C-alpha positions as CSV (number, residue, x, y, z in Angstrom):
1,M,-27.7,-30.1,-19.8
2,S,-28.4,-26.6,-18.3
3,G,-29.8,-23.6,-20.5
4,K,-33.1,-22.1,-21.3
5,G,-35.3,-23.7,-24.1
6,P,-34.7,-21.1,-26.7
7,L,-30.9,-22.1,-26.3
8,L,-31.6,-25.6,-26.4
9,A,-33.5,-25.5,-29.3
10,L,-30.4,-23.4,-30.8
11,A,-28.1,-26.3,-30.2
12,V,-30.6,-28.5,-31.7
13,V,-30.4,-26.3,-35.0
14,A,-26.8,-26.4,-34.4
15,L,-26.8,-30.2,-35.3
16,C,-28.7,-29.8,-38.2
17,G,-26.1,-27.4,-39.3
18,A,-28.4,-24.7,-40.1
19,A,-26.2,-21.9,-41.7
20,L,-23.3,-23.5,-42.3
21,A,-21.1,-23.0,-44.9
22,A,-17.9,-25.2,-45.5
23,V,-15.1,-23.3,-46.9
24,G,-12.4,-25.6,-46.6
25,A,-8.9,-25.8,-47.7
26,D,-6.9,-23.1,-48.9
27,A,-7.7,-19.5,-48.1
28,S,-6.4,-18.1,-51.2
29,Q,-9.2,-19.9,-53.0
30,A,-11.7,-19.1,-50.8
31,G,-12.7,-15.4,-51.9
32,G,-14.9,-12.9,-50.1
33,P,-14.9,-11.3,-46.9
34,F,-13.7,-13.7,-44.8
35,D,-10.6,-14.9,-46.4
36,A,-7.7,-12.8,-44.2
37,A,-9.7,-14.4,-41.1
38,I,-9.5,-17.7,-42.4
39,E,-5.8,-17.5,-42.8
40,K,-5.2,-16.0,-39.8
41,A,-6.7,-18.6,-38.1
42,Q,-4.9,-21.2,-40.2
43,Q,-1.6,-20.2,-39.4
44,R,-2.5,-20.7,-35.7
45,V,-4.0,-23.9,-35.2
46,V,-2.1,-27.2,-35.0
47,K,-2.6,-30.8,-36.0
48,L,-2.2,-33.3,-32.9
49,Y,-1.5,-37.1,-32.6
50,G,-0.8,-39.2,-29.7
51,G,-2.6,-42.3,-28.2
52,S,-6.3,-43.9,-28.7
53,L,-8.4,-46.1,-27.1
54,G,-11.7,-47.7,-28.3
55,R,-13.7,-45.0,-29.0
56,E,-11.3,-42.1,-28.1
57,K,-9.7,-41.0,-31.4
58,G,-5.7,-40.8,-31.1
59,Y,-5.8,-37.3,-33.0
60,G,-7.0,-33.7,-32.4
61,S,-6.6,-30.0,-32.6
62,G,-4.9,-26.9,-30.8
63,I,-4.0,-23.5,-30.8
64,V,-0.9,-21.9,-30.6
65,V,-1.0,-19.1,-28.0
66,S,2.6,-17.8,-27.5
67,A,5.4,-17.3,-30.1
68,D,7.7,-19.9,-28.1
69,G,5.7,-22.7,-28.9
70,K,2.8,-23.2,-26.2
71,I,-0.2,-24.9,-27.1
72,V,-3.8,-25.0,-25.7
73,T,-6.2,-28.4,-26.5
74,T,-8.7,-30.3,-24.6
75,L,-8.0,-33.0,-22.2
76,S,-8.6,-35.9,-23.9
77,I,-7.0,-40.0,-24.5
78,L,-4.4,-38.7,-27.1
79,L,-2.2,-37.0,-24.5
80,E,-2.1,-40.5,-22.5
81,G,0.4,-41.8,-25.4
82,R,3.9,-42.8,-25.0
83,T,4.2,-39.8,-27.6
84,L,2.6,-37.0,-28.4
85,R,3.1,-35.3,-31.8
86,V,2.4,-31.9,-32.9
87,V,2.3,-31.1,-36.8
88,L,2.8,-27.1,-37.2
89,P,0.6,-25.3,-40.2
90,D,3.8,-25.2,-42.3
91,G,4.2,-29.0,-41.8
92,R,7.1,-29.1,-39.2
93,R,6.5,-31.7,-36.9
94,F,7.7,-31.4,-33.2
95,P,7.2,-33.7,-29.9
96,A,5.2,-31.9,-27.3
97,R,5.4,-32.0,-23.7
98,I,2.5,-31.3,-21.0
99,V,2.9,-28.1,-19.1
100,A,-0.4,-28.1,-17.1
101,R,-3.7,-29.5,-17.0
102,D,-6.8,-28.2,-16.0
103,Q,-9.7,-30.8,-14.9
104,R,-12.6,-28.1,-14.4
105,R,-12.1,-26.6,-17.7
106,Q,-10.9,-30.0,-19.2
107,L,-7.8,-28.0,-21.1
108,A,-4.1,-28.7,-21.6
109,L,-1.3,-26.8,-22.1
110,L,1.7,-27.9,-24.3
111,Q,4.8,-26.9,-25.1
112,V,6.9,-27.8,-28.3
113,D,10.4,-26.5,-29.0
114,A,9.7,-24.0,-31.5
115,F,10.1,-20.2,-31.6
116,E,8.6,-16.9,-33.6
117,L,5.4,-18.9,-34.0
118,P,2.2,-16.9,-35.3
119,Y,0.0,-16.9,-32.1
120,F,-3.5,-16.3,-30.9
121,E,-3.9,-13.3,-28.6
122,L,-6.1,-13.7,-26.1
123,N,-8.4,-10.8,-25.4
124,G,-11.9,-11.0,-25.2
125,S,-15.5,-12.4,-26.7
126,V,-17.9,-10.1,-24.9
127,H,-18.3,-7.9,-28.2
128,L,-20.0,-10.9,-29.7
129,R,-23.6,-10.7,-30.4
130,P,-26.4,-13.3,-31.3
131,G,-26.0,-13.7,-35.1
132,D,-22.2,-12.3,-35.7
133,W,-20.1,-14.3,-38.0
134,L,-18.1,-16.9,-36.7
135,I,-15.3,-19.0,-38.4
136,A,-14.2,-22.8,-37.0
137,A,-10.7,-24.0,-37.7
138,A,-9.9,-27.4,-36.5
139,N,-8.7,-30.9,-38.1
140,P,-12.0,-32.9,-38.1
141,F,-11.6,-36.7,-39.1
142,K,-7.8,-36.0,-39.4
143,V,-8.1,-34.5,-42.8
144,A,-5.0,-32.9,-42.9
145,D,-1.8,-34.4,-42.0
146,G,0.9,-32.2,-42.9
147,P,1.1,-28.7,-44.4
148,E,-2.2,-28.7,-45.5
149,P,-4.3,-26.0,-44.1
150,V,-7.1,-27.4,-41.3
151,S,-10.6,-27.3,-42.2
152,V,-12.9,-23.9,-41.8
153,S,-16.6,-23.8,-41.5
154,L,-18.5,-20.4,-41.4
155,G,-21.6,-19.8,-39.4
156,V,-23.1,-17.5,-36.6
157,L,-22.9,-16.9,-33.3
158,S,-26.3,-18.8,-31.7
159,G,-26.1,-17.5,-28.2
160,R,-24.4,-17.7,-24.9
161,T,-25.3,-19.9,-21.8
162,S,-24.0,-22.1,-19.0
163,L,-22.8,-25.6,-19.5
164,A,-23.7,-28.3,-16.8
165,A,-23.7,-31.5,-18.9
166,R,-22.3,-35.1,-18.8
167,R,-19.8,-36.0,-21.2
168,R,-21.3,-39.9,-22.8
169,A,-22.1,-41.7,-19.4
170,Q,-19.5,-39.6,-16.9
171,D,-19.6,-36.5,-15.3
172,F,-18.6,-33.3,-17.4
173,P,-16.6,-31.5,-14.9
174,Y,-16.9,-28.1,-16.5
175,N,-19.3,-25.8,-15.2
176,G,-19.7,-22.3,-16.7
177,P,-20.3,-20.1,-19.9
178,I,-20.1,-21.4,-23.3
179,L,-20.5,-19.8,-26.9
180,L,-23.4,-22.1,-28.9
181,T,-22.6,-21.5,-32.3
182,D,-24.3,-23.4,-35.6
183,V,-21.3,-24.4,-37.3
184,I,-20.8,-28.0,-36.7
185,V,-17.6,-28.3,-34.4
186,A,-18.7,-31.8,-32.6
187,T,-16.9,-33.8,-34.6
188,A,-13.9,-36.4,-33.9
189,G,-10.8,-34.4,-34.2
190,S,-12.1,-30.6,-34.1
191,A,-11.8,-30.2,-29.9
192,G,-8.9,-28.0,-29.3
193,G,-9.4,-25.9,-32.3
194,A,-10.1,-22.3,-32.7
195,L,-13.5,-20.2,-33.1
196,V,-12.9,-16.4,-34.6
197,D,-14.8,-13.7,-35.4
198,A,-14.9,-12.3,-38.7
199,D,-11.7,-10.5,-38.2
200,G,-9.5,-13.7,-37.3
201,N,-9.5,-12.6,-33.7
202,L,-9.9,-15.9,-30.9
203,V,-13.3,-15.7,-29.3
204,G,-13.2,-19.3,-28.3
205,L,-11.7,-22.8,-27.9
206,I,-13.6,-25.6,-29.6
207,G,-14.7,-28.2,-26.6
208,K,-14.9,-31.8,-26.0
209,A,-17.8,-33.5,-27.5
210,V,-21.0,-33.4,-25.2
211,I,-24.1,-35.2,-25.9
212,S,-27.4,-35.2,-24.1
213,K,-28.6,-38.6,-23.0
214,Q,-32.3,-37.3,-22.6
215,T,-32.2,-36.1,-26.3
216,N,-29.1,-37.4,-28.0
217,T,-28.2,-33.9,-29.0
218,W,-24.8,-33.0,-29.9
219,L,-23.7,-29.3,-28.8
220,N,-21.8,-27.5,-30.9
221,Y,-20.1,-25.0,-28.5
222,A,-16.9,-23.3,-27.5
223,L,-15.4,-22.3,-24.4
224,P,-15.1,-18.3,-24.3
225,V,-11.5,-17.1,-24.6
226,E,-11.5,-15.5,-21.1
227,E,-11.4,-19.2,-20.0
228,V,-8.9,-19.9,-22.3
229,A,-6.9,-16.8,-21.0
230,A,-7.5,-17.7,-17.2
231,F,-5.9,-21.0,-17.5
232,V,-3.2,-20.0,-19.5
233,Q,-2.5,-17.3,-16.8
234,E,-3.2,-19.8,-13.9
235,S,-0.6,-22.1,-15.4
236,S,2.3,-19.4,-15.5
237,A,1.2,-18.5,-12.1
238,E,1.2,-21.7,-10.3
239,P,4.5,-23.8,-10.8
240,G,2.7,-26.9,-8.7
241,R,0.1,-27.2,-12.0
242,E,3.3,-28.3,-13.8
243,V,3.7,-31.9,-15.4
244,P,5.5,-33.8,-14.5
245,K,6.5,-32.1,-11.1
246,P,10.5,-32.6,-10.5
247,S,11.2,-33.1,-6.7
248,P,14.9,-32.7,-5.5
249,R,13.5,-35.0,-2.6
250,A,14.6,-38.4,-2.6
251,K,11.5,-40.8,-4.0
252,P,9.8,-43.2,-1.9
253,D,9.4,-46.7,-2.6
254,A,6.1,-47.5,-4.6
255,S,5.3,-50.3,-2.4
256,R,5.3,-47.8,0.6
257,L,2.9,-45.6,-0.5
258,N,-0.4,-46.0,1.1
259,L,-2.7,-46.1,-2.0
260,G,-5.2,-48.3,-1.1
261,L,-5.4,-51.0,-4.1
262,R,-4.2,-54.1,-5.6
263,L,-3.6,-55.1,-9.2
264,F,-4.2,-58.2,-11.1
265,D,-0.4,-59.0,-11.1
266,V,-0.8,-62.4,-12.5
267,G,-1.4,-64.2,-15.7
268,G,1.6,-63.5,-18.4
269,R,5.0,-61.9,-18.4
270,E,3.7,-58.4,-18.6
271,P,-0.1,-58.0,-17.2
272,P,-1.8,-55.0,-18.1
273,P,-2.5,-53.0,-14.5
274,Y,-6.3,-53.9,-14.0
275,V,-7.4,-53.2,-10.6
276,E,-8.1,-56.3,-8.4
277,R,-9.3,-54.6,-5.2
278,V,-9.7,-51.6,-3.5
279,R,-9.5,-50.7,0.1
280,P,-12.5,-48.8,1.6
281,D,-11.7,-45.3,2.9
282,S,-8.1,-45.3,1.0
283,P,-6.8,-43.0,-1.6
284,A,-7.9,-45.2,-4.2
285,W,-11.5,-45.6,-3.0
286,H,-11.9,-41.9,-2.4
287,A,-10.4,-41.1,-5.8
288,G,-12.9,-43.3,-7.2
289,L,-11.3,-46.1,-8.4
290,R,-13.2,-49.4,-8.3
291,P,-12.3,-53.2,-9.1
292,N,-11.9,-54.4,-13.0
293,D,-10.8,-50.9,-13.8
294,L,-8.1,-50.6,-16.3
295,I,-5.1,-47.7,-15.4
296,L,-4.2,-45.7,-18.2
297,S,-1.8,-43.4,-16.5
298,I,-1.2,-41.7,-13.8
299,D,0.3,-38.2,-13.7
300,G,0.6,-37.6,-17.4
301,Q,2.9,-40.8,-17.7
302,Q,1.2,-43.8,-19.8
303,V,1.2,-47.1,-18.1
304,V,0.9,-50.3,-20.2
305,T,1.5,-52.7,-17.3
306,C,1.7,-53.1,-13.4
307,A,5.4,-52.9,-13.4
308,D,4.8,-49.6,-15.6
309,F,2.2,-48.7,-12.6
310,R,4.6,-49.4,-10.3
311,E,7.4,-47.0,-11.6
312,A,5.3,-44.2,-12.2
313,V,4.1,-44.1,-8.6
314,N,7.8,-44.4,-7.3
315,K,8.4,-40.9,-9.0
316,L,5.6,-39.5,-7.2
317,R,5.5,-37.8,-3.5
318,P,3.7,-38.3,-0.6
319,G,0.7,-35.7,-0.5
320,Q,0.8,-35.0,-4.4
321,R,-2.6,-34.8,-6.2
322,V,-2.4,-36.6,-9.2
323,P,-4.6,-37.0,-12.5
324,L,-5.5,-41.0,-13.0
325,V,-6.7,-41.9,-16.4
326,I,-8.4,-45.4,-16.3
327,K,-10.9,-47.1,-18.5
328,R,-14.3,-48.1,-17.1
329,R,-16.0,-50.8,-19.4
330,E,-16.3,-49.0,-22.3
331,E,-15.8,-45.4,-20.8
332,V,-12.6,-43.4,-20.5
333,V,-12.7,-41.4,-17.3
334,T,-10.4,-39.1,-15.6
335,L,-10.0,-39.2,-11.8
336,E,-7.8,-37.7,-9.2
337,L,-5.7,-39.3,-6.6
338,T,-4.3,-37.9,-3.6
339,L,-1.4,-39.8,-2.3
340,E,-0.8,-40.4,1.5
341,E,2.6,-40.3,3.6
342,P,4.0,-43.9,3.4
343,S,3.3,-45.7,6.6
344,P,5.7,-46.0,9.3
């Protein structure tokens, strides 16, 4: 984990929860100078429900970034479920579809069929200084389920630094600026929530849980809103980032795609897609797949059986680069698979 000594010390202080003030449920009951900011944040943070696996929870948070139902959240296993559900602040429930993913920033852009929603402007965070008040709004531990407001906590900005860390035992792809805060946000369900200033302006998005293996320290941080804005802009400008990617071309037979892997397609009527063998120097090998990996999804489509995997691959085009989510022992890992042209 990178950063200077004082900043690491601040992260430890953050874990201890210094200057934390849990404000809780209803902004109308809070009283004080942060009422307007709290209400603004709670009207723009949504609850997410989807797939779960092992230690990966099936719930999280997201922020509304457009009036027509665009939502940004963090990449997680909940996006890989058969259904992805969004609960708006007023309690309305909508199915969501994944529009784009960003592996480096670990962000996802979702779309729901709702309109005229209150949303966050994606401006900037450069005005923040260490010691400035911050409010975190998210749904830790799935406290809110319907129209209940998400939880809010009050704290200050501890500082800015760059993150080059490891998520659990696997590499955390993001290497860039973060906001350190003494608000405890490294909790289940908080990732994807909002970090706002005292005026209720979005300054950051709560990131995925990051832990130092050397110190066992959990980091309370957020991606600056500038990173979120760049992701949304890139997603709109690059149609190739859309998920799924429809193609007018005829779909190749999955059996002819040169993936270089074999599944344990035996033992039972619907065997799960465990990898039996990976051919060296094949697309599967270069993606990082190894024997005994369990494939959870490919290109955003959940796969439960070997037949599901073949069906999902059959929808892809040669030459595509697609995300592949696997379970390796107790860890959930996201890889990128480049599909080669069919063999002649």
